[in-house]
ROMARTI-845305 format. One line per 4 residues: number of its first residue (from 0); their letters; for each residue x, y, z of N, C-alpha, C, CB. Coordinates in nm, 4 decimals, padded with zeros to 6 digits. Each point is the difference from the previous one (the first is absolute). Glycine has a CB too. Example, Ala and Ser with C-alpha at 12.3 -4.5 7.8 and 13.67 -1.06 7.14 Angstrom:
0 = AS = 01.3190/-00.5690/00.7800/-00.0890/00.1190/00.0000/00.0900/00.1200/00.0000/-00.1892/-00.1173/00.1246 | 00.1542/00.2223/-00.1966/00.0820/00.1190/00.0060/-00.0770/00.1090/00.0730/00.1184/-00.0628/-00.2145 .
***
This chain:
0 = QVQL = 09.6709/09.9196/07.7102/00.0129/00.1365/-00.0524/00.1015/00.0065/-00.1123/-00.0616/00.0901/00.2236 | 00.1679/-00.1687/-00.2142/00.1016/-00.0089/-00.1034/00.0186/-00.1465/-00.0353/00.1155/00.2110/00.0813 | -00.1237/-00.2400/-00.2082/00.0214/-00.1358/-00.0482/00.1311/-00.0067/-00.0764/-00.2485/-00.0395/-00.0127 | 00.3241/-00.0673/00.0353/00.1299/-00.0174/-00.0623/00.0061/-00.1350/-00.0697/00.1064/00.1476/00.1737 .
4 = VESG = -00.0593/-00.1468/-00.2969/00.0123/-00.1228/-00.0774/00.1387/-00.0074/-00.0605/-00.2467/-00.0002/-00.0496 | 00.3225/-00.1048/00.0859/00.1342/-00.0190/-00.0520/-00.0027/-00.0854/-00.1257/00.0923/00.0216/00.2312 | 00.0096/-00.0033/-00.3134/00.0172/-00.0830/-00.1175/00.1478/-00.0019/-00.0366/-00.2343/00.0533/-00.0816 | 00.2733/-00.1486/-00.0002/00.1358/-00.0053/-00.0509/00.0890/-00.1068/00.0600/-00.0265/00.2354/-00.0396 .
8 = GGLV = -00.0222/-00.3082/00.1394/00.0805/-00.1049/00.0595/00.0184/-00.1164/-00.0954/-00.0812/00.0685/00.2241 | 00.1783/-00.1524/-00.1925/00.0256/-00.1150/-00.0842/00.1305/-00.0674/00.0344/-00.1305/00.1075/-00.1783 | 00.1738/-00.1946/00.0896/00.1238/-00.0751/00.0167/00.1083/00.0597/-00.0883/-00.1295/-00.2089/00.0550 | 00.2429/00.2420/00.0058/00.1130/00.0550/-00.0740/00.1278/-00.0695/00.0447/-00.1170/00.2227/-00.0241 .
12 = QTGG = 00.2195/-00.2133/-00.0573/00.1280/-00.0596/00.0341/00.0880/00.0991/00.0756/-00.0169/-00.1475/-00.2016 | 00.1138/00.0951/00.2733/00.0939/00.0841/00.0726/00.0648/00.1014/-00.0937/00.0423/-00.1872/00.1618 | -00.0395/00.3130/-00.1184/00.0563/00.1065/-00.0812/-00.1003/00.0671/-00.0910/00.2112/-00.1203/00.0099 | -00.3300/00.0656/-00.0176/-00.1027/00.0548/-00.0862/-00.0721/00.1177/00.0622/-00.0263/-00.2238/-00.0973 .
16 = SLRL = -00.0713/00.2747/00.0247/-00.0766/00.1161/00.0435/-00.1489/-00.0279/-00.0042/00.1817/00.1486/-00.0821 | -00.2533/-00.0763/00.1647/-00.1443/-00.0117/00.0055/-00.0559/00.1341/00.0452/00.0116/-00.2495/00.0499 | -00.1256/00.2857/-00.1025/-00.0637/00.1252/00.0376/-00.1376/-00.0289/00.0584/00.1269/00.1240/-00.1796 | -00.1460/-00.0863/00.3049/-00.1280/-00.0150/00.0664/-00.0773/00.1312/-00.0085/00.0965/-00.1744/00.1553 .
20 = SCAA = -00.2262/00.1632/-00.1704/-00.0852/00.1171/-00.0049/-00.1112/-00.0126/00.1023/00.0536/00.0319/-00.2424 | -00.0995/00.0817/00.2906/-00.1095/00.0046/00.0949/-00.0952/00.1102/-00.0428/00.1466/-00.0872/00.1875 | -00.2708/00.0513/-00.2075/-00.1026/00.0963/-00.0373/-00.0862/00.0317/00.1215/-00.0005/-00.0856/-00.2378 | -00.0123/00.2125/00.2684/-00.0793/00.0442/00.1142/-00.1289/00.0657/-00.0466/00.2094/00.0312/00.1338 .
24 = SGRT = -00.3148/-00.0551/-00.0606/-00.1279/00.0616/-00.0308/-00.0715/00.0351/00.1298/-00.0153/-00.1288/-00.2170 | -00.0887/00.2085/00.2058/-00.0726/00.0431/00.1174/00.0461/00.1379/00.0447/-00.0292/-00.2384/00.0678 | 00.0377/00.2570/00.0639/00.0353/00.1293/00.0564/00.1519/00.0178/00.0060/-00.2126/-00.0027/00.1335 | 00.2736/00.0054/-00.2508/00.1457/00.0069/-00.0072/00.0566/00.1348/00.0433/-00.0119/-00.1646/-00.1831 .
28 = FSVY = -00.0723/00.2658/00.1932/00.0478/00.1308/00.0435/00.0506/-00.0024/00.1438/-00.1611/00.1051/-00.1576 | 00.1203/-00.2046/00.2338/00.0401/-00.0103/00.1396/00.1356/-00.0687/00.0190/-00.2408/-00.0060/00.0578 | 00.2973/-00.0491/-00.1640/00.1247/-00.0762/00.0104/00.1192/00.0907/00.0273/-00.0952/-00.1704/-00.1549 | 00.1773/00.1292/00.2495/00.1231/00.0710/00.0324/00.1222/-00.0734/-00.0565/-00.1089/00.0898/00.2086 .
32 = LMGW = 00.1180/-00.2192/-00.1801/00.1070/-00.0832/-00.0523/-00.0582/-00.1219/-00.0705/00.1534/00.0788/00.1832 | -00.0883/-00.1189/-00.2899/-00.0274/-00.1273/-00.0641/00.1245/-00.0852/00.0183/-00.1620/00.1026/-00.1704 | 00.1435/-00.2249/00.2119/00.1148/-00.0841/00.0283/-00.0104/-00.1391/-00.0571/00.0302/00.1299/00.2022 | 00.0846/-00.1953/-00.2096/00.0082/-00.1400/-00.0379/00.0617/-00.0781/00.1154/00.0209/00.0598/-00.2458 .
36 = FRQA = -00.0820/-00.1718/00.2784/00.0492/-00.0913/00.1012/00.0096/-00.1385/-00.0609/-00.1011/00.1383/00.1859 | 00.1752/-00.2257/-00.1212/00.0080/-00.1371/-00.0484/00.0078/-00.0961/00.1175/00.1135/00.0780/-00.2103 | -00.1584/-00.1997/00.1860/00.0048/-00.1022/00.1024/00.0364/-00.1333/-00.0639/-00.1708/00.1238/00.1387 | 00.2809/-00.1798/-00.0927/00.0440/-00.1314/-00.0445/-00.0534/-00.1054/00.0957/00.2079/00.0985/-00.1047 .
40 = PGKE = -00.2214/-00.2229/00.0597/-00.0503/-00.1064/00.0870/00.0810/-00.0128/00.1284/-00.0802/-00.1195/-00.2023 | 00.0113/00.1169/00.3156/00.0660/-00.0157/00.1281/00.0691/00.1237/00.0531/00.0283/-00.2306/-00.0628 | -00.0424/00.3420/-00.0049/00.0644/00.1230/00.0429/-00.1015/00.1105/00.0251/00.2025/-00.0656/-00.1286 | -00.1582/00.1662/00.2028/-00.0836/00.1153/00.0273/-00.0143/00.0857/-00.1248/00.0720/-00.0034/00.2400 .
44 = REFV = -00.1816/00.0751/-00.2471/-00.0180/00.0971/-00.1059/00.1055/00.1091/00.0143/-00.2481/-00.0494/-00.0111 | 00.3073/00.0912/-00.0990/00.1016/00.1026/00.0066/-00.0270/00.1138/-00.0976/00.1621/-00.1737/00.0706 | -00.1188/00.2886/-00.0303/-00.0111/00.1194/-00.0823/00.0969/-00.0075/-00.1170/-00.0705/00.1335/00.2004 | 00.0245/-00.0918/-00.3174/00.0840/00.0014/-00.1190/00.0282/00.1429/-00.0457/-00.0945/-00.2222/-00.0670 .
48 = AAIN = -00.0111/00.2973/00.0419/00.0149/00.1370/-00.0485/-00.1282/00.0769/00.0225/00.1663/-00.0750/-00.1712 | -00.1562/00.2065/00.1739/-00.1167/00.0858/00.0131/00.0244/00.1303/-00.0739/-00.0570/-00.1037/00.2221 | -00.0516/00.1691/-00.2586/00.0093/00.1276/-00.0684/-00.1048/00.0949/00.0552/00.0878/-00.1126/-00.2069 | -00.0471/00.2357/00.2291/-00.0929/00.1030/00.0420/-00.0886/00.0366/-00.1180/00.1636/00.0878/00.1722 .
52 = WSDS = -00.2940/-00.0972/-00.1515/-00.0932/00.0185/-00.1101/-00.0029/00.1420/-00.0546/-00.1336/-00.1804/00.0983 | 00.1781/00.2761/-00.0187/-00.0029/00.1400/-00.0416/00.1312/00.0480/-00.0614/-00.1652/00.0385/00.1788 | 00.2769/-00.0653/-00.1122/00.1274/00.0547/-00.0472/00.0945/-00.1028/-00.0616/-00.0253/00.1696/00.1746 | -00.0161/-00.2956/-00.1812/00.0755/-00.1091/-00.0630/00.1289/-00.0380/00.0717/-00.0962/00.0753/-00.2114 .
56 = SAYY = 00.1124/-00.0335/00.3355/00.1154/-00.0447/00.0783/-00.0059/-00.1510/00.0142/00.0095/00.2196/00.1258 | 00.1021/-00.2856/-00.1479/00.0038/-00.1455/00.0016/00.0874/-00.0533/00.1124/-00.0376/00.0011/-00.2453 | 00.0009/-00.1184/00.2962/00.0718/-00.0638/00.1092/00.0150/-00.1479/-00.0333/-00.0888/00.1680/00.1697 | 00.2052/-00.2250/-00.1368/00.0279/-00.1380/-00.0344/00.0622/-00.0761/00.1156/00.0284/00.0702/-00.2352 .
60 = ADSV = -00.0592/-00.1983/00.2412/00.0701/-00.0882/00.0910/00.1426/-00.0192/-00.0508/-00.2161/-00.1169/00.0645 | 00.3099/00.0982/00.0275/00.1397/-00.0168/-00.0395/00.0191/-00.1184/-00.0950/00.0679/00.1000/00.2183 | -00.1484/-00.2026/-00.2023/00.0148/-00.1209/-00.0792/-00.0325/00.0186/-00.1484/-00.0548/-00.1253/00.2049 | -00.0181/00.2317/-00.2378/-00.0388/00.0220/-00.1396/00.0551/00.1298/-00.0570/-00.2052/-00.1299/00.0449 .
64 = KGRF = 00.2718/00.2076/00.0379/00.0548/00.1284/-00.0441/00.0937/-00.0197/-00.1185/-00.0196/00.0895/00.2339 | -00.0013/-00.0119/-00.3391/00.0818/-00.0104/-00.1191/-00.0498/-00.0997/-00.1016/00.1862/00.0646/00.1394 | -00.2785/-00.1501/-00.1006/-00.0551/-00.1007/-00.0909/-00.1467/00.0268/-00.0341/00.1604/-00.1653/00.0957 | -00.2349/00.2144/00.0023/-00.1424/00.0262/-00.0190/-00.0248/00.1494/-00.0082/-00.0579/-00.2112/00.1220 .
68 = TISG = -00.0415/00.2500/-00.1991/-00.0395/00.1393/-00.0110/-00.1515/00.0106/00.0105/00.2018/00.0507/-00.1429 | -00.2483/00.0332/00.2336/-00.1432/00.0229/00.0135/-00.0359/00.1304/-00.0692/-00.0065/-00.1273/00.2183 | -00.1056/00.1291/-00.2843/-00.0469/00.1201/-00.0664/-00.1517/00.0064/00.0105/00.1972/-00.0032/-00.1583 | -00.2497/00.1234/00.1521/-00.1435/00.0163/00.0117/-00.0530/00.1052/-00.0944/00.0162/-00.0703/00.2350 .
72 = DNVK = -00.1408/00.0571/-00.2678/-00.0703/00.0958/-00.0840/-00.1321/00.0270/00.0699/00.1114/-00.0805/-00.2181 | -00.1197/00.1938/00.2891/-00.1219/00.0279/00.0752/-00.1124/00.0583/-00.0853/00.1434/00.0358/00.1973 | -00.1187/-00.0245/-00.3279/-00.1065/00.0356/-00.0930/-00.0689/-00.1272/-00.0470/00.1245/00.2081/-00.0737 | -00.0446/-00.3067/00.0367/-00.0533/-00.1297/-00.0405/-00.0313/-00.0893/00.1195/00.1293/00.0194/-00.2114 .
76 = NTVA = -00.0835/00.0222/00.3303/-00.0198/-00.0773/00.1229/00.0631/-00.1388/-00.0098/-00.2123/00.1258/00.0405 | 00.3367/-00.1272/-00.0822/00.0742/-00.1243/-00.0080/00.1372/00.0163/00.0643/-00.1233/-00.0615/-00.2101 | 00.1756/-00.0474/00.2595/00.1350/-00.0036/00.0533/00.0671/-00.1246/-00.0550/-00.0664/00.1259/00.2116 | 00.1936/-00.1143/-00.2439/00.0727/-00.1119/-00.0585/00.1260/-00.0291/00.0786/-00.0918/00.0576/-00.2241 .
80 = LQMN = 00.1352/-00.1814/00.2173/00.1258/-00.0413/00.0597/00.0799/-00.0713/-00.1077/-00.1023/-00.0205/00.2328 | 00.2056/00.0875/-00.2819/00.0891/-00.0593/-00.0981/00.1084/-00.0768/00.0741/-00.0469/00.1850/-00.1676 | 00.0555/-00.3137/00.1433/00.0940/-00.0862/00.0696/00.1032/-00.0526/-00.0994/-00.1769/-00.0641/00.1697 | 00.3014/00.0998/-00.1474/00.1095/-00.0440/-00.0853/00.0977/-00.0844/00.0806/-00.0256/00.2050/-00.1438 .
84 = SLKP = 00.1106/-00.2770/00.0729/00.1019/-00.0844/00.0626/-00.0598/-00.0882/00.1086/00.1713/00.1743/-00.0499 | -00.2785/-00.2401/00.0164/-00.0727/-00.0796/00.0982/00.0813/-00.1188/00.0494/-00.2116/00.0704/-00.1082 | 00.1925/-00.1010/00.2360/00.0689/-00.1086/00.0669/-00.1021/-00.0988/00.0546/00.1924/00.1523/00.0582 | -00.1529/-00.2768/-00.0354/-00.0937/-00.0971/00.0581/-00.0605/00.0472/00.1319/00.1305/-00.1794/-00.1101 .
88 = EDTA = -00.0554/00.2541/00.1890/-00.0507/00.0492/00.1272/-00.1080/00.1070/-00.0145/00.2209/-00.0526/00.0952 | -00.2440/00.0987/-00.2173/-00.1097/00.0927/-00.0255/-00.1328/-00.0730/-00.0158/00.1617/00.1556/-00.1086 | -00.1578/-00.2868/00.1032/-00.1215/-00.0799/-00.0142/-00.0932/00.0234/00.1183/00.1277/-00.1728/-00.1303 | -00.2496/00.2141/00.1018/-00.0971/00.0311/00.1044/-00.1319/00.0400/-00.0645/00.1840/00.0729/00.1575 .
92 = VYYC = -00.2851/-00.0598/-00.0741/-00.1234/00.0630/-00.0429/00.0160/00.1493/00.0249/-00.1412/-00.2081/00.0504 | 00.1195/00.2868/-00.1518/00.0155/00.1439/00.0100/-00.1362/00.0666/00.0125/00.2119/-00.0118/-00.1338 | -00.2222/00.1019/00.2299/-00.1248/00.0691/00.0279/00.0141/00.1501/-00.0215/-00.0597/-00.1787/00.1638 | -00.0380/00.2371/-00.2258/-00.0130/00.1444/-00.0103/-00.0821/00.0483/00.1190/00.0162/-00.0063/-00.2546 .
96 = AAIS = 00.0223/00.1180/00.3130/-00.0703/00.0519/00.1162/-00.0054/00.1520/-00.0036/00.0725/-00.1995/00.1322 | -00.1696/00.2552/-00.0610/-00.0153/00.1443/00.0071/-00.0333/00.0420/00.1422/-00.0752/00.0058/-00.2393 | 00.1242/00.1099/00.2782/-00.0316/00.0546/00.1315/-00.0424/00.1452/-00.0167/00.1641/-00.1571/00.1138 | -00.2677/00.1956/-00.0420/-00.0488/00.1368/-00.0062/00.0858/00.0905/00.0868/-00.2323/-00.0832/-00.0433 .
100 = RASY = 00.2220/00.2121/00.0198/00.0740/00.0957/00.0804/-00.0443/-00.0061/00.1459/00.0260/00.1475/-00.2011 | -00.1549/-00.1629/00.2227/-00.0519/-00.0072/00.1354/00.0563/-00.1207/00.0740/-00.2084/00.1151/-00.0760 | 00.2069/-00.2317/00.0125/00.0522/-00.1209/00.0630/00.1493/00.0127/00.0277/-00.1762/-00.1346/-00.1160 | 00.2497/00.1910/00.0221/00.1427/00.0172/00.0179/00.0286/00.0925/00.1184/00.0348/-00.0373/-00.2463 .
104 = SYGK = -00.1112/00.1454/00.2577/00.0218/00.0959/00.1078/-00.0300/-00.0601/00.1370/-00.0557/00.1833/-00.1590 | -00.0326/-00.2826/00.1634/-00.0338/-00.0658/00.1258/00.0862/-00.1233/00.0267/-00.2323/00.0841/-00.0271 | 00.3274/-00.1109/-00.0601/00.0883/-00.1131/00.0199/-00.0641/-00.1347/-00.0275/00.1152/00.1366/00.1651 | -00.2190/-00.1395/-00.2456/-00.0687/-00.1242/-00.0325/00.0671/-00.0717/-00.1168/-00.2134/00.0994/00.0843 .
108 = DYDY = 00.1722/-00.2217/-00.1051/00.0508/-00.0812/-00.1103/-00.0651/00.0437/-00.1311/00.0390/-00.1942/00.1573 | 00.0120/00.1421/-00.2668/-00.0598/00.0262/-00.1305/-00.1478/-00.0393/00.0018/00.2233/-00.0376/-00.1130 | -00.3057/00.1179/00.0485/-00.1451/-00.0171/00.0045/-00.0535/-00.1006/-00.1010/-00.0126/00.2320/00.0785 | 00.0727/-00.2356/-00.1949/-00.0543/-00.0779/-00.1103/00.1062/-00.0898/-00.0613/-00.1645/00.1817/-00.0447 .
112 = WGQG = 00.1217/-00.3011/00.0067/00.0913/-00.0996/-00.0549/-00.0605/-00.0691/-00.1211/00.0970/-00.0339/00.2274 | -00.0130/00.0050/-00.3243/-00.0423/-00.0808/-00.1123/00.0043/-00.1469/00.0365/00.0827/00.1742/-00.1583 | -00.1227/-00.2593/00.0659/-00.0033/-00.1435/00.0251/00.1364/-00.0664/-00.0136/-00.2331/00.0011/-00.0801 | 00.3262/00.0665/00.0182/00.1341/-00.0529/-00.0148/00.0226/-00.0658/-00.1349/00.0055/-00.0321/00.2438 .
116 = TQVT = 00.1186/00.0314/-00.2868/00.0381/-00.0665/-00.1237/00.1309/-00.0755/00.0233/-00.1166/00.1780/-00.1401 | 00.1219/-00.3005/00.0911/00.1153/-00.0865/00.0240/00.1147/00.0331/-00.0937/-00.1538/-00.1792/00.0779 | 00.2718/00.1949/-00.0208/00.1230/00.0165/-00.0767/00.0922/-00.1152/00.0358/-00.0242/00.2536/-00.0073 | 00.0644/-00.3298/-00.0919/00.0898/-00.1123/00.0215/00.1232/00.0170/-00.0874/-00.1939/-00.1511/00.0574 .
120 = VSS = 00.3102/00.1472/00.0052/00.1267/00.0148/-00.0709/00.0726/-00.1335/00.0056/00.0146/00.2481/00.0559 | 00.0062/-00.3084/-00.1701/00.0644/-00.1305/-00.0076/00.1511/00.0141/00.0043/-00.1936/-00.0876/-00.1312 | 00.2592/-00.0112/00.1897/00.1449/00.0001/00.0117/00.0640/-00.0935/-00.0999/-00.0227/00.0554/00.2394 .
***
C-alpha cells in the first residue's frame, strides 16, 4: 500500500555530513509517523528518528540528538534525515519506515519498510 525508497547513503569521513532521503508512494494518506532506523552488523535494529506526518513533531534517539535532523514534506511525500558530525559508530544500514494511524493505535510495529541504504563513516 505504501512504497518507500531510500537514497543518499555512502562513505563519509568522521565529522562529515550526509543527507538521506526517502520517497513515499501509494496510499500515503494513511501514514501517521515516518521514521528512520538503523542496524549495524551484529547489532539489533535501533530507532533513530521519527516525524509526525501531520504536525511535523519530531523525535530522536539520544545518540543522535543535536546531530541529526528529520524533516518531512507531506505534499511531495518525502522525508529526509540530515546527518551532521558523523561518527564511526553511526555506520549502519539505514531504513526508512512508515506506520499507519490504525497500526499505531493498536500497538503494532511499523507497517512499511524501504530496502535500506548503507552509511559508512571512516575513522
